[in-house]
N, C-alpha and C positions, 0 to 999 in steps of 0.2 A: 449430663453434659461434661462433667469432669472426666468420666470414663471415656467419652468420645474423644476429648482432646488428648488424653493420654495415649489412646490407640493411634490417633493420627500422628502424634509426635514420634512414637516408636516406629511407625511405618516410614516416616520421612527420614529418620536417622538410619534405618536399615537400608533404605533405598540409596541414600547418599553414599554410604559405605560400599555399596556394590554396583555403583553406576558405570564403571569402566566397561567398555565393549571392544571387541576385536572382530575383524572381518573373518570370513571363512566361507565354506560352501553354503550357498543360498538356494533353497528350493521352496516349494509351497505345497499345501494341500487345501482341502475345503475349509480348513479352520483358520490358518494363518500362514505367514511367511515362516520358514524354518531355517534358522541360521546355526550352522555347526550342529545340526541334529536337534536343536531346541526350538519348539514353537514359541512365537513371540507376540505379545501385544505391544505395539509401538505407537508412541506419540511423536509427531513430527512437526517441525515449524519451518515455514518458508522464510528464508532470508536470501535476498538476491544480491550477489556480490557487486554488480555495478551501481546499485542504488545506495551504497555506502562507500567508505574509503577503507583501504587495506588496514590502516591503523585502528579502525573500529571493529574489524572482524573478530578478533580474539575476545573482546569484551561482549559483543553481541552473542557469540556462540556460548560463552561462559554463562551469561545470564539466561540463555535458553536452557542450558543444561541444568542450572540451578532451579529452573521452573518445571523440571520434570520432562524435558524434551529428550528423546532418544535419537532422533534423526533430524538432520538439516536438509531441507529440500530446496533446490534452486532450478530455475530455468537456465538454459544456455542461449545466449543472445547472438544469433547469426550475424545481424547487421552491425553489431559491435565488433565482432571478431573478423569479419571479412567485408569491410566497408566498400572496397573495390575488388572486383573479381580477381582472385588469385593473390591478393595482398592481405595477409593475416596480421592480427594484432591481439596480443595476449599480455599486455603490460598494465601496470597500475590497477585501476578498478576492474580491468578486463583480465586480470591474472587468475584464471579459473583454477589452474593447478595449485597455486598458493592457497586459494580459498579452500579447496577440498583437503589439502594437507593440514590446514588449520583445524578443520572439522576432525580429522583423524587424530591430531595432536591432543585434542580435548576428549578423546575417547567416545565420540559419537559416530553414528552411521550417517551416510549421505544418500540422498535420492537425486539423481540427475535427470532432469526433464529436458531432453535434447531437442525435442520438437521435430524439425527446427522452426515450424510455425508455432508461436507461443501465445499470441494475443497479448495478455498481461498488461494491457494499457500502455504498451511500449510501441513506439512509432513503427508503423507498417507491420505490426504483429511479429516483429523480429526479423522479417524478411529483408534482405538487402535490396535496395531499389534497382540496382543494375540488372536484376532478374527481369525487370519489366521490359528491357530493351532487347532481350534475346528472342529471335524470331520463333513464332509458333508457341510461345510460352503461355501456359494456363496453370496457375498456381493450384496446388493441392488437388490434383486430379490425375487420372491415369494418362499422363501427358509426358512424353519422353524427355523433352528438355527439362521439365521441372524435376522429374525423378532422377535424372542424371546428376543435377546439381545438389539435390537433397541428399542423395546417397553419398556423394563426394564429401559434403560437409559433415554429415553424421559419422561417416567412416573416419574422418580426420579427428573428430572429437573422441571417438572410441579409441582410436590408435594412441592418441595423446594420453588418455587415462591409463591404457594398458602399459605404455612405455614407462609411466611413473608408478606402475603396480598399485593402482588406486581402486581396482575392483576388489570386492570382498573375496572373490575366488583366487585373488593373488595376495591376500592378506591386507587389502586396503579397506576403506570405509564404505565404498559404494555398494549398496545392497539392492538397489532398484533403479531402473531407468525407464524413461517414458519416450515414446515416439508419437508424433502428431499431438493434437490438442483440441479436445471438444469438437471433433470432426463431425459427429452426428448432427450438430446444429446446421451444417451446410450440405451434408452428404446427398440429400435428395436433389439438390439443385444441379448436381453433376450427372444425374440419371445413371446409366449403366457404368459410367466411368468413376462413380463414387465408390461402390462396393469393391470394384476391382483394384482401386487405389488403396483401400484399406487392407486388402489381402496382400498387395505388393509391399506396403510399408511395414506390415507385421513381419513378413518373411525376410525382408531386407534387414530389419533390426535383429531378428533372431539369428540370422546367418552371420552376424558380426561376432558371435560367440564370446559374449562378455562374461559368461559364467554366472550371471544374475538375471532374475526375471525382468520382463518388460511389461509396462502397463500402457493402456490407452484410456484416457479419462473420458467420461460421458460417451462411451462407445460400446453399446450393448451387443454389437456384432463383432467385437474384437476376436480375431481368429485365435484358436489355440496355437501355442501355449500362452499368448499374451493375455494379461488379466484386464478385464474391464473394470473401471472404477467410477466413483461418484464425485461430482462437484456440486456445491451449493451450501445452503445454510441448514437444511433439514434432511440430511441423507438417511437418518434413522426412520423417516417417514416416506421419503420419496424414492429411495433406491430400490429398484426391482430385484437387486441382488446380482451375484456373479452369473455369467451365462453358462457356467458349467459347475456341477457339484464338486469338482476337484479344484476350484479356484477360491481364494479367500475373499472376504468382503473388505474392500479398501476404499477409503474416503480421501481423495487426493487434494481436495480444496474445501476446507470448512472456513467460510469467509468470516473473519473476526470483526469486520466492518464492511465497507464497500468502497470501491474507488469513487473519487469525487471529480466532477467536471465544473468548469467555470460557469457561474450562474446558479449553482445548486448548493444546498446545505450539506453539511457533513452527516453521513449516515451513522447513527449511534446504535450499536448492538451491545446489550448488557452482558456482563459476565454470567449472570444466571441463565440467560437464554442459550449462550454457547454451551455451558455446562450441561444443561438439560438435553440438548440434542446429541452431544458427544456420549453422554451416559446412555441415552436411548439406542444409539448406534452400537455401542458395545453390548448392551443388553440383548440386542438382536443378532449377536455373534459377529459383529464387526471386530476387526483386530488391528487396523491401522488407520489412524486419524491424523491428517496434516492440517495445521492451522495456516490459512492463507489470509493475511500474512501474519507471521509472528513478529517480524520487524519489516515494515514497508519501506522506509527510507525516503530517498529523494530522486526525482526524475531530473538529473542534472542535464545541462545543455538543452538540446532539442529532442531528448529521448522520449518525452511523453507523447502519447497518441493524441488524436484529434480532440481538442478541447479539455483534455485531462490536466488537472492542476499539477504543479510541481511536487507538492507533498504527496506521498503515496502511503495509504493506509496508516495514517498517523494515530488512529484509534486502536492499533494492534497492541498486544501485551507489552511490547517494547515500542515506544513511540518513534517518530521520525528521527529524533536526536539520539536514540538508544537508551533513553531513560525508561525505567520500569513504570508501567502504567497500572496503578492499583485502583480497584480491586481485581481487575481482569487477570493479571499475572498470578497473583496469590491464590485466587479462587480456583484457577485451572491447575495450579500446582497441587493443591489439596485434592482435587478431583483425580489427577493422575496417580497420586499416592494411594487413594482409596481403591482405585481399580487395580493397581499393581499388587495390592495386598492380597488379592484373591485371584491373581492371574492364572495360577495353576488350575483352579477349578473352572475358570472361564474358558480355558483352552482345552481342557480334557474332560470336563464334567458333562453329564447328560443335560440337554437343554430342554426346559419345559416352560409353558406359559399358562398362568392361571388368572381367571377373572377375580378381581377384588371389589367390583362395583361397576356401574354403567360406564364410567370413564376411567376406571382404575384397573391396572394389571400388575401381576408379579411375574418377572422373568427369573427363573430359578435354574441354577447350575448345580447338579447333584453329583457328588463323587461316589466312588465305589465303596467307600468305608462309612458312608452315612453323612459325611460332611457336605455342606452346601453353602452357596452364596446367592444372594437375591438382590434384584433391583425392583423396588416398589414404585410404580409410576402413577402419578395423578395427572391426567390430561385435562382436568377441569381448570380452565383459566380464570374462574371467578371466585372459587372458594376453597378453603382448606377442608379436607375430609379426614375422617378417622376410619382406618381399615383394620380388619382382623387377618393376621397372617401367622400361620402355625401357632395358633392359640394365643398370640400376643397382639396387643393393640398398638397401632402406630398412627400418629398424626402426620399427614402429608400436606404441606402448604400447597397453595394453588399452583398449578403448572410446575410440578417439581418431581424429582426422582430421588428416593432415598436408597443409599447403597448399604447393604448388610453383608459384610464379608463372611460372616458365620451364620447367616440367616437369623440372627438374633439381635446383634448390636448395630444400631445405625451409626456409621462413622462419618457419613457425608450426606448432605442434602443439597441439591443443586440450587435451591432458592435461598438457602441460608448462607450469607456471606460472612466469613470470619475475618477475611483480610481487611486491612484498613483502606480507606480512600485517600488518594493523594491529589493535590492540585498543582499543576505546573504554571509557572509564572515567567513572564518575560520582563527583565529589568533593564531599562536603558543604561548603557555604559558610556557611549559616546554620541554626541549630537553634532549635526552638521548645519546648525541653524544660522551660521554666519555666511552671508553671500560670498564673502571673500574666500571661503574654503573650496568653492566649486569653480570649475572651468567648463565651458561648453563648446561644442562643435556642431554646426548646422549641416546635416546630411544634404548634399546637393541633389536637386531635382533634375533628373535627366531630360534632355530634349530629343526629339525624334532624330534630328540631324546627327547626333553624337552616338546613336546606337548602331551596332554592327549586325545584330540578328534581326532579320526582317521576314515578314510573312503577310500575305494578303488575306489574313483571317485571324481570328482570336485563337491563340495557342492554348492548349490545356496546361494548367499551371504545373502540376507535379511532373509531367513528362518533360517539361522544359527545364525546371530547376534541378531535377534528378536528386532531390533531397540534399543538395549542397547548401541551400539557404531556405529560410521561410518565405523569402521575398522575391517577387517578380514584378518588374515595371512593364506596363503596357503603355506605349506612347504613340501619339499621332499628331499631325498638324493639319489645319484646314484654313481656308480663306473665308473671311467674313467682311461683307461690304457695308454693313451698318455700324456706325460708331457707337461704342459703349452700350451695346444691346444686352438686355436682360433675357436670358434663355433658360429653359428648363433642361436640366441634365438628368438623364435616367440611365442607370447601369444595373444589369442583372448579373448576379454572380452565383457560382456553385459553392462559394466559400473559400476561405473562412472569414476574411476581413478585407475591406477595401477603403483606401484613402484616395480621394480625388483632388488633383491639382490642375488648375487652369491658369496658364501664363505664370506659373511659379507660385500661385496663391492657393493655399489649402481651401478647398471648396466643400468638403463633406467627408463623412466617415460612416461606415456601416459594417455590420457583422452578422453572422448567423449564430447558431447554437449547436450544442451536441445533438439535440433532437432534430434540428433542421438546419443543415449547414448552408442551404441556399437562402438568398435574400436579395432585396432590391435597394438601391440607393438613389433617392431622388432629391435634388436640390436645385436652387436657382444660382446660375453663374453669370458673371459679367464678361462679355466678349468684347474684344477691341476690333477696330477697323483694320483689316489686313490679316496677317498670319497669326493664328492662335495655336499655342502649344498646349496639348493635353497630356498629362502624365498620371496614370492610374496605378497605384501601388497595391497589388494583391498580396495577401499574406495568408499562409496556412498556420495553424496553431497545432502542429503535429499532424502526422499522416494517419489515415484510418488504420485500424488494427484488427478488423473482424469482418465477417461476411463472405459469401461466395463470390468468386470472380473479382477478387481484390484488385487484380491488374487492370480492371475496366473502370475503376472508380475515378472520378474527375473532381477538379477544383478549379477556381479562377473564373475569369470573366466569360460570359456567354452572349451578352448583348449590350450595346452602348448606343444611346440616342441623345442627340442634342437638338432641342426643339423638335422639329419633325423629320430630321435627317438621321437615318440609320447608318452607323459607322461599323457595324459588325463585320461586314465584308469590305474591308478598306485596307490600305497599306499601313501596317503597324510596325513599330520598332520596339525591340525588347532588350531589357537589361536584367540579367539574373543577379540577385543579391544587391546589397548596398555597398557603396564605396568604402564606408567604415569597416564593413566586414572584410572586404577584399584586402584592405591595408592592415587588418587586425589591430585597429587602434585601441582595442581593449587590452593589449599587451604593452609592456613597458617600451619595447622597441617600436612597435607599431604606432604608439601614441605620439611619437616624435615625427611622424610622417605627415601630420596635418597641423594647421594653426588653430590652437585653442584660444578662446576669448573668455573674458570675465563673464560670470553669470549675469544675465540681464534680459535675454530674449525668451519669452514664454510662448513658444509656438510648437507645433507638432514636428516630429521627426528630428529630435535633437539627441546628441550624445553628451553625457555629463561625466566628469571625472573628479575624484578627490583622493586624498590619502588618509589612512587611519592606522592606529596601532592596535595590535591584538589585545583584547581584554586580558587582564591578569587572571591566573587560576586555570582550572581545567573544565569549567562549565561549558557546555555547548554554546555556540554563538549563532545568532540569527539577525537578519537584516529586516528591519521594520520598514516596509515600503508603502505604508498606508497613505502617504501623501502623493503617490505616483499614479499613473494611469495604466498603460500597457507597454510591455517591452521585454527586455532581457537584461540580466545583470552578470557581470564578471568580477571576480576577485583574483588579482595577480594573474590575469590571463585565463583563468578557468571559469567556465560558465556555471553559475549556481542555478540556472534554469530560467524559463520564461516567467513573467509575472503578468497578471491582468487584474489589478486591484479595482479598476473602474467597472468591471462586469459584476454587478451586484446580484445577490440572491433575492428571492421573493420577500425576504425579511429586511432587505435594504442594506445588507452588509456584504463585504467582499468574501468570496469563497476561500481566499488565502491572503493573509496580510504579511506574515513572517516567512522569511526564506532562509533556509539552512546554509550557513557557511561552515563547512567542516574545518576543524582545527588544522587538518593536514594542508589546507589551502593557504594558511596564514604563516607569516613570519613575524617576529616580535614587533617590528616597527615598520612604518612606511609601506603599508599594504595599499595597492592600487585598486580602487573601486571605480568601475566604469559601467554606466547604464545607457542603454539605447531606449529612449522614450518615444513611442509613436504618437502619443496624445499630448496633453499639456499637464505634465507633472510638476511637482514642487520639490526639488531636491533638498532644500534646507529643512524639510520636515522629516527626512530620513534619520533613523537612529540605528546604531549597532547595539544590540541587546545581548545579554546573557540569559541562558535558559536553565531553570532549576526547579526542583520540587520544593515549594515554599510552605505548603500546608499539608497536614495529615489529620485524618478524622476517623473516629471509631464509634461503634454502636454496640450496645449490649442490653439484653433484656432478661427477664426471669426465665424465659423459654429458649433463649438463644445466647450463649456465652455467659460466663460468670464475671468477665472483666473486659475492659477496653484496653487493647494493646496498641500503643503508638510507637512509631519508630521513624526518626528522620534519616535522610540519606547520610552517607559517610561524610565526615567533617562538618556536620551540621548538628546543632542542638536545638531543643525546644526553648524558644525565647519568650513566648507569651501564649496565653490561652485565649483563643478568640471566642469560643463558646463552650459552656459546660452546663449541663442540666441533668440532675438526677430527679426523676419524677415522671412527668408525662409530656415530654417535649413533642411537638408536632413535627412531621416531616422526617427527613433522613439526612445523611451526610451531604447530599446535593442541595438541600433546601430545608431549613429548620427554623423553629421559633420556640420560645418558652411556652409551656402549656399551662393548664389550670393548676397542676400540682408541680411544685418546684422547690427543691431544697435550697435554702438561702446560702448554705455553705458550699454549694456545688463548685463554684469557680475557685474559691480560696483553697479548698482541699485538693483540688486537681493541680493548682499552681504549686502547692507545697510538694506534691508527689512528682511533678514533672519538670518544672523550670530548671534549665541548666543541664538537663540530661539529654542524651541522644535518643533514648527510649525509656518508656515507663509503662507500668501496668496499673490501671485504676479499677479496683473491684467494684462490681455492681452490687453494693450491699448497704443496708441501713447503718451498720456499725461504722463503716468508713465515713459516711456523711453525717454522723452524730445523731442519728435517729430517723424515724420513719416520717417523711413529710406528708403522707396521705395513707393512713392504715387501711388495709383491705383492698387497695387498688394496685394492680400489677404495675411495676415501675420499670423505667428504661433509663439508661445512661447514654448520653450522647456528648462527645467531646471533640472539638476541633482545635488544633494547636498550630502555631507558626514555627517554622524551622528557619534558623539563620546561622 
C-alpha cells in the first residue's frame, strides 16, 4: 500500500509539472485525437458559462485543472445570445469569448458544443422562441427555414471564435466542436427528412473550416469526417463504438449525477461507479471522457427547462457553489493520474483481452519492448474475487477495476476511495423574522374589460407569451341570474400551473408534473347575481427542451366549464405577464412605481421586498426559502431563479430549499431582495445563509490505506473531533457507529494530533493508539472532524 501511494504521488507531481497545453493542428485516427502530432488521452469537464458568473470562471477552471481535467467543454446557448431575431448579446454571463480565453489562460483545451439545439435542461433546448413564428418552420429537420437560421447562427459563432484566434488551428484552445445534439433520439420521427438533415448539418459544419474535428453525440450515422460519440453513464458497456475504424472512441457526456425536477429526489451517483465506467471505457480503447457536469451551477432567471429545478447537477465534482465535492473530485483526480501514467502504452500498445474468470477480464496494452499496462476488471457486483494475472495474485473488490501501469503494481482501484469525505453546511447569517422588515404588494387581478388581446377561443400559452413571461392571464365574464350560487368549476390544462380567480377571490390551484404536464383543476366557486369576472392565471415552469417537433408542443388552458356551461369557445381576454413584471418592481427604480404596504396579507400572488447586507467573508451565499411556496426571487434586480418549495418529493421534502446568490450579485450593504410568491408563503421564515465545508471524514483499514488524511478548506482549521474509532466501527463516512472493538484512546489521540491544524494524518496502527484493542481482528480507523 505504501508503494502504491508513493507511485500515485509521483504521478501527480509529474502531471502537475507538465500540465500546460497549447493549441495546434488537431486531427484524429482510430486511436485518439492527435494534437500537434501527439496522440492524447483527454479528460474533460463540462462547465457552462451562463450557469455561473464571470468572477467564478477562473476558480472553477482552476479547480477542474487541479482535478486532472485537460479540456473544458461547454454548450453555446442560442436563445441566450439571440433572444430576438438579429439582436445579439454576449455580455456578462453570456460572454463566451471571455470564458474561452479564461480556459486558454489556464492552459487547458476547450470543446465547443455549438448545437445549436442543445437540450441541456435549458429552456426550449436553447432554441430562441422567435423561430416558432417563422412561416413553414420545422425544427431540426431538412427544413429550409430552420437550416437557414441554424447555419446563420453557427456561422456567427465560428466566425467569432476565428476572429479571436481561439481555434487550436490558430493557436487557441478549441480542439473540438459539436454540431446538433443527441439527434438519433428523434431522427426516425422525421422520416426521410431526418437522415438528410444529419448529412446537411455535418457538411455545413465541416465547410466552416475550423481546422478542428466535429462531433455528433449519440449519432451512430454521423457522416465522415464527423465523429460519432457516446452519452450516458455506462459508455464502456453501451457504446457500439465509432462508425469508422479511422475515428476515435469519444464519450461526450458521462453523467456525474442527473438533472433534477420539482417533485423528485436528487440522483446520487457514487465516485466509485463513475470511476469504474471511466476506467472500463479507457480499457476498451476510449481516449476522451467528458464529465457532464463537472460543475453544474445555477439556472438563473427563467432559463431552466420545464419543471427543472434551479440548481443544476449540484452533485458534480464541483458543487453548485463551486466548492469541491469529496470524495468525487479527489477519487477522479487519482483515476486520471493512474491512467495518464501509462498513457503512452494505452495509445500505442497492442490491445488484448483475457478472461480471468466468469465475470472477470484483463485488458492489456503491450508495448514493442515488452512493457505493458493492464486493467483488471471484476464485473461481479456481489463479492470480492482473487484472480491470477501474469503469475501474480490480485484481490479485486466487487464491481471494480484495478489499474496496473506496469502489469505488476496496482496503483488504483475504482472501488477503493483514498480521498476524504466532506460535508457541506448552510449557516444562517441573517434572519428576516421581524414583520417590520418586509413590505408587500398585491399583484392586481385583471378583468376582461381591461384586456386588449381578445379571441373567441382558448389561445395556446407559449405561442401567446412568446417566452417573455411565465404567465398568461385568461379572462372572461358572464351573467348569472341566481344570487350567491355555489357552482362547480372545472378547468383542463396542458400545463404547467393554474390559479383560478372568481370575482377577484382565489378559488383554486392546480399543477402538472415533469412526467405529465396536463392536469385538471376542479373546485367549488361562489357566483354572484349579475356579472361574474373569471381570471385564470396559467404559468409555465420553463419551456420543453427535447423531443421531435418541439414547435408543436402546447401548454395552457384547453377547456373550462362552470356548472354545466362550457366556456371553451367563448370570448376571452388575455394579458401576457404580470403588472409587477412589466414595471420591473424587482429593481430599485421599478419598485418605486407601485405602493408597497406593511406585511400583513397572507394570500396568493403577492410581491415581497426587504433589504439585507452581504455576509462578511468570501463564503458562497444562499437564500433559504423553506418557508415559501412557489415563485421567483431577485437580488438587486437579478433573478436567482424560480423556486417551488411546496412541490414535495415522495419523501415529503422539497426538491430544492436553498437558492444560490452569487457574490457578484451583491453589494456590501442595502441589497434589495424581491420575491414573487404565487401561493401563500411566509417571508419572515427566510434566511440568508453562508455555504461552507464544515466536516471532513476519512477511513483507513489494514487492506486499504495506512493512515487517515484529513484536510479542511483554506482559512479553516480542525476545531473538534466529532467521531473517532480505532477498532471495528460499523458503517462508513456517510453513516457510522462504534463497533464491538474500540480503542478507548481513539478520540483523545486523534484530538491531540489534529485540533488546531488545517490538516493532519492519523496512522492506522496499534502503536499510535497505545495498543491492540482486539488482537487477531482486522482493524479500521474512522475519523470525522469539524472545520471552523
